[in-house]
Backbone bond lengths (Angstrom), bond angles and torsions (degrees), N, CA, C in turn:
res aa  C-N    CA-C-N  psi(-1)  N-CA   C-N-CA  omega(-1)  CA-C   N-CA-C  phi
1 X - - - 1.440 - - 1.530 107.76 -
2 X 1.318 115.38 136.13 1.462 121.78 175.15 1.522 109.34 -110.68
3 X 1.325 115.15 133.69 1.451 122.09 -177.99 1.527 108.51 -133.94
4 X 1.336 118.77 118.95 1.459 120.29 176.31 1.536 110.84 -60.68
5 X 1.316 115.69 144.45 1.462 120.01 -178.29 1.528 112.14 -57.93
6 X 1.326 117.69 -37.56 1.472 120.42 179.85 1.528 111.02 -60.70
7 X 1.333 117.28 -37.55 1.462 119.70 178.27 1.530 110.69 -73.19
8 X 1.336 116.94 -36.66 1.459 119.34 174.55 1.527 109.98 -58.62
9 X 1.320 117.28 -41.24 1.471 121.05 179.47 1.533 110.86 -61.63
10 X 1.329 117.18 -36.97 1.474 120.04 176.53 1.525 110.69 -64.36
11 X 1.334 116.40 -43.19 1.459 120.20 178.80 1.530 110.58 -63.81
12 X 1.312 115.38 -41.78 1.461 120.78 179.09 1.531 110.70 -61.23
13 X 1.333 116.55 -45.57 1.470 120.73 179.37 1.523 110.73 -62.78
14 X 1.321 117.21 -40.67 1.463 120.98 179.15 1.533 110.30 -63.14
15 X 1.334 117.21 -43.94 1.466 121.16 179.73 1.526 111.18 -61.87
16 X 1.333 116.35 -39.94 1.468 119.87 -179.18 1.523 111.55 -73.71
17 X 1.323 117.05 -37.99 1.471 120.41 177.61 1.524 111.30 -62.85
18 X 1.318 117.12 -36.05 1.457 121.29 -176.45 1.520 114.54 -86.92
19 X 1.333 117.25 -13.88 1.458 121.44 -177.30 1.526 110.10 -55.04
20 X 1.333 121.21 134.83 1.461 128.85 13.88 1.530 114.85 -95.23
21 X 1.319 117.91 10.24 1.472 120.53 177.04 1.523 110.29 -86.69
22 X 1.324 115.72 159.03 1.456 119.91 173.46 1.519 108.72 -74.61
23 X 1.323 115.83 138.80 1.459 121.49 172.87 1.519 107.12 -110.29
24 X 1.329 116.47 163.64 1.460 119.18 -177.07 1.526 110.13 -152.72
25 X 1.322 114.68 164.48 1.451 119.47 178.13 1.519 111.55 179.23
26 X 1.308 114.48 -162.69 1.460 122.52 -168.95 1.519 112.13 -119.66
27 X 1.321 115.44 146.22 1.460 123.79 173.72 1.527 106.83 -109.49
28 X 1.320 117.14 114.27 1.464 121.87 -177.33 1.519 109.05 -110.53
29 X 1.308 116.30 140.49 1.454 118.07 178.62 1.498 112.97 173.10
30 X 1.343 114.78 -148.09 1.453 122.77 -173.08 1.524 109.24 -119.91
31 X 1.336 116.04 128.54 1.456 121.07 177.61 1.513 108.98 -88.80
32 X 1.303 115.45 147.49 1.455 121.65 178.03 1.512 108.13 -176.68
33 X 1.322 116.11 -157.31 1.460 119.32 176.94 1.526 109.22 -54.76
34 X 1.337 115.49 -37.99 1.462 122.79 173.09 1.517 106.65 -122.81
35 X 1.310 117.29 132.00 1.469 120.48 176.32 1.517 108.47 -76.62
36 X 1.326 115.49 130.20 1.464 120.89 -178.28 1.527 109.05 -115.83
37 X 1.326 115.84 111.02 1.459 121.25 178.70 1.527 107.50 -79.09
38 X 1.326 116.30 127.81 1.467 121.73 -177.96 1.526 112.38 -116.38
39 X 1.321 117.02 -18.95 1.467 121.42 177.77 1.523 107.99 -150.18
40 X 1.317 115.71 153.14 1.461 121.13 171.35 1.522 107.72 -127.32
41 X 1.315 115.42 147.69 1.471 121.66 178.09 1.516 107.86 -132.73
42 X 1.307 116.78 130.16 1.460 119.22 176.58 1.521 109.07 -74.19
43 X 1.302 115.84 155.28 1.453 122.37 177.26 1.514 109.32 -125.59
44 X 1.307 115.32 164.29 1.460 121.04 176.40 1.520 108.72 -89.37
45 X 1.326 116.20 124.19 1.458 121.13 177.10 1.525 108.23 -86.82
46 X 1.313 116.48 108.09 1.455 121.09 -179.44 1.530 112.66 -69.98
47 X 1.342 116.99 -11.55 1.464 121.58 179.11 1.524 111.96 -113.98
48 X 1.325 117.41 26.52 1.466 121.60 -174.84 1.525 112.86 -57.51
49 X 1.308 118.11 -30.55 1.464 120.77 -179.10 1.524 112.92 -68.13
50 X 1.322 117.42 -18.13 1.463 119.72 -177.06 1.531 112.30 -78.16
51 X 1.334 118.49 -20.62 1.469 125.61 -178.18 1.527 114.76 68.42
52 X 1.326 118.69 -13.97 1.461 118.45 -177.74 1.527 113.27 -137.26
53 X 1.310 115.92 25.68 1.461 121.19 177.15 1.524 108.77 -147.78
54 X 1.314 115.13 159.05 1.458 118.46 171.65 1.520 109.49 -141.50
55 X 1.293 113.23 149.61 1.459 122.69 174.27 1.524 105.80 -146.32
56 X 1.329 116.38 112.19 1.461 120.45 -177.45 1.525 109.63 -74.12
57 X 1.313 115.67 133.32 1.458 121.98 177.59 1.533 108.32 -57.76
58 X 1.324 118.84 124.15 1.474 121.21 -179.31 1.526 113.13 -56.94
59 X 1.334 117.83 -30.07 1.472 119.77 177.84 1.526 110.57 -65.10
60 X 1.335 116.67 -34.41 1.467 120.38 176.42 1.525 110.62 -66.31
61 X 1.321 116.36 -36.95 1.465 120.23 179.01 1.522 110.47 -63.95
62 X 1.313 117.22 -43.27 1.470 120.61 178.28 1.528 111.00 -62.68
63 X 1.335 116.85 -42.88 1.475 120.70 178.59 1.527 111.44 -63.69
64 X 1.341 115.85 -45.35 1.464 119.95 -179.45 1.522 111.14 -62.79
65 X 1.322 116.83 -40.58 1.459 120.69 178.89 1.527 110.83 -64.08
66 X 1.328 116.74 -43.21 1.469 120.83 178.91 1.530 110.31 -62.94
67 X 1.338 117.38 -46.65 1.466 120.99 179.61 1.523 111.08 -62.24
68 X 1.330 116.38 -42.51 1.459 120.02 -179.59 1.524 110.39 -59.70
69 X 1.312 116.89 -48.54 1.468 121.16 -178.66 1.531 111.73 -63.07
70 X 1.333 116.44 -38.62 1.469 119.87 178.85 1.519 111.60 -62.76
71 X 1.322 116.72 -28.05 1.462 121.34 -178.67 1.524 113.61 -100.28
72 X 1.337 116.43 8.70 1.457 120.38 178.52 1.520 113.37 78.48
73 X 1.325 116.91 19.66 1.457 121.93 -179.81 1.521 109.72 -113.98
74 X 1.306 114.87 -178.60 1.457 121.71 172.06 1.529 108.06 -140.63
75 X 1.320 115.69 164.68 1.467 119.15 174.26 1.525 106.48 -75.44
76 X 1.333 115.79 112.42 1.463 120.99 178.78 1.521 111.18 -84.16
77 X 1.318 114.69 -25.14 1.453 118.51 -178.36 1.511 111.31 171.94
78 X 1.306 113.63 -158.94 1.456 121.56 -172.33 1.524 109.29 -136.01
79 X 1.310 115.83 156.67 1.463 119.56 172.77 1.514 108.48 -126.31
80 X 1.312 115.31 153.65 1.456 120.89 170.63 1.522 109.48 -156.99
81 X 1.312 115.06 162.05 1.460 119.98 -179.14 1.524 110.16 -101.67
82 X 1.319 114.19 155.48 1.458 122.80 172.18 1.525 106.62 -121.09
83 X 1.330 117.64 90.37 1.464 119.80 179.77 1.533 111.56 -61.39
84 X 1.324 115.07 124.19 1.471 122.63 177.72 1.523 113.84 58.05
85 X 1.323 116.93 27.30 1.462 122.11 177.72 1.528 109.51 -139.81
86 X 1.333 117.53 160.27 1.471 120.90 -178.43 1.531 113.00 -62.55
87 X 1.306 115.27 160.56 1.470 122.82 178.88 1.529 109.84 -85.81
88 X 1.322 115.55 51.27 1.463 122.53 179.36 1.525 108.30 -127.50
89 X 1.324 117.47 149.70 1.468 119.93 -177.43 1.529 112.68 -62.71
90 X 1.311 114.71 135.53 1.464 120.66 173.30 1.528 108.10 -82.52
91 X 1.306 116.85 171.73 1.468 120.48 175.78 1.527 109.55 -58.60
92 X 1.325 116.27 -41.13 1.470 121.77 178.01 1.540 110.17 -59.17
93 X 1.334 116.27 -43.94 1.469 120.43 179.69 1.522 111.09 -62.29
94 X 1.317 117.15 -44.39 1.468 121.53 -178.78 1.529 110.50 -63.86
95 X 1.324 116.64 -42.44 1.462 120.50 -178.64 1.521 112.64 -65.39
96 X 1.325 117.90 -28.45 1.459 121.42 -175.59 1.535 113.70 -101.84
97 X 1.320 117.75 -2.41 1.469 121.04 -176.91 1.522 111.29 -70.38
98 X 1.319 115.20 145.23 1.457 122.54 175.44 1.522 108.88 -106.52
99 X 1.323 117.08 142.74 1.471 119.17 176.01 1.533 110.65 -60.35
100 X 1.302 115.82 157.15 1.455 126.91 176.49 1.522 112.79 82.08
101 X 1.312 119.22 -41.81 1.463 122.16 -175.63 1.523 112.38 -72.28
102 X 1.330 115.00 150.54 1.463 121.99 173.62 1.521 108.91 -95.02
103 X 1.316 114.98 146.91 1.464 121.79 179.02 1.514 108.77 -125.77
104 X 1.315 116.18 114.04 1.456 122.30 179.47 1.528 107.53 -98.51
105 X 1.323 116.39 125.64 1.467 121.16 -178.53 1.515 109.00 -118.45
106 X 1.339 115.39 128.82 1.459 122.00 178.53 1.525 109.01 -109.17
107 X 1.313 117.03 124.08 1.453 121.83 174.79 1.527 107.26 -84.76
108 X 1.346 116.36 114.07 1.467 119.81 -174.55 1.529 111.58 -115.05
109 X 1.324 114.67 148.58 1.458 123.77 175.47 1.523 106.81 -136.90
110 X 1.330 118.17 171.82 1.469 118.20 176.91 1.533 112.33 -59.59
111 X 1.341 116.62 -23.71 1.462 120.88 -178.97 1.509 114.99 -88.02
112 X 1.326 117.88 -5.09 1.454 120.22 179.48 1.511 112.39 135.09
113 X 1.316 114.95 -175.40 1.460 121.40 178.03 1.524 107.34 -82.73
114 X 1.316 115.97 124.18 1.460 121.69 -176.57 1.528 113.11 -92.00
115 X 1.328 117.17 -27.46 1.467 121.35 -179.45 1.516 108.60 -160.13
116 X 1.319 115.19 155.90 1.469 121.16 175.10 1.525 106.83 -144.34
117 X 1.333 115.23 133.83 1.457 120.20 -179.11 1.530 108.46 -142.63
118 X 1.335 115.50 153.43 1.466 121.63 -179.82 1.528 108.76 -113.24
119 X 1.337 115.09 145.17 1.453 122.12 -175.78 1.523 110.25 -138.40
120 X 1.339 115.57 156.31 1.463 122.80 173.36 1.515 108.84 -141.15
121 X 1.325 115.10 145.27 1.459 119.17 178.27 1.525 109.43 -80.61
122 X 1.317 115.51 129.33 1.464 121.84 173.00 1.514 106.71 -131.46
123 X 1.316 115.89 110.87 1.455 119.98 -175.09 1.518 109.93 67.24
124 X 1.304 116.19 -125.68 1.458 121.45 -178.41 1.524 113.17 -96.93
125 X 1.331 117.44 2.56 1.460 119.31 -176.09 1.515 112.17 -128.46
126 X 1.306 114.59 163.97 1.465 121.60 176.11 1.526 107.42 -99.73
127 X 1.337 115.98 132.70 1.460 121.00 177.32 1.525 108.17 -117.22
128 X 1.307 114.44 146.32 1.459 118.91 -178.02 1.527 110.15 -72.13
129 X 1.306 114.14 138.65 1.458 122.67 179.88 1.527 107.67 -107.24
130 X 1.332 118.69 135.57 1.467 119.11 177.58 1.528 110.88 -56.92
131 X 1.324 115.93 139.26 1.455 122.16 -177.91 1.513 109.03 -131.01
132 X 1.321 115.91 128.27 1.460 121.03 175.04 1.523 108.03 -124.03
133 X 1.313 115.33 120.58 1.460 120.14 174.31 1.521 106.36 -104.75
134 X 1.307 115.29 122.89 1.454 123.58 -178.21 1.531 110.88 -39.96
135 X 1.315 116.89 130.74 1.469 124.26 177.48 1.519 113.80 68.19
136 X 1.320 118.51 17.82 1.468 121.23 -179.16 1.509 110.30 -143.28
137 X 1.321 115.37 153.28 1.451 122.10 169.09 1.514 105.64 -103.41
138 X 1.329 116.85 108.92 1.458 118.93 -174.82 1.521 111.37 -132.38
139 X 1.272 114.99 129.11 1.459 122.44 167.13 1.522 106.12 -143.41
140 X 1.333 116.31 -68.08 1.465 120.37 -179.17 1.517 111.53 -84.12
141 X 1.304 117.67 -40.59 1.464 119.51 -173.68 1.498 113.00 -132.39
142 X 1.300 115.16 179.41 1.455 121.16 -179.57 1.497 111.82 -104.84
C-alpha cells in the first residue's frame, strides 16, 4: 500500500484529536498491484466511549463510497487508531474484518503516533501488508 505523507499527516492529526478514544475512517484510492491511497475520510466511531473499540457509522460508509466513486476511486480499506496499544489487530478487529479490504492501524499516545502498520484478512487471520509512506521508511514505526 502506498500512502502520501500529506494523507498520513491527516490520519495522525485525527488520531491525536480523538485520543484517548479510537478514531476511524476510510482509505480511498486505486487498487492494483500496489494499492494507492489518494484520499482519506474520517468516520464517526459509534463506540467512541469504549476507548478500545470502533464501529464506523454505516451512513459514513455510504457517503465515503459515493464520494470515492464520483472521484474514480473505491474504498480500499479502513483506518483506526489504537490508543496506547500496538499497531496490530486486536481480537475484535480480526472478528470484524472483511476479506479484500486493507486495515491501517495507528498506535497513538499523547505524544503522537508511535507506529503505523497495514493488514489484510487472509482466511481466519490478519497478515501484514507492505506499507510505504512517501518520503519515509515505515513498517514498525514512524
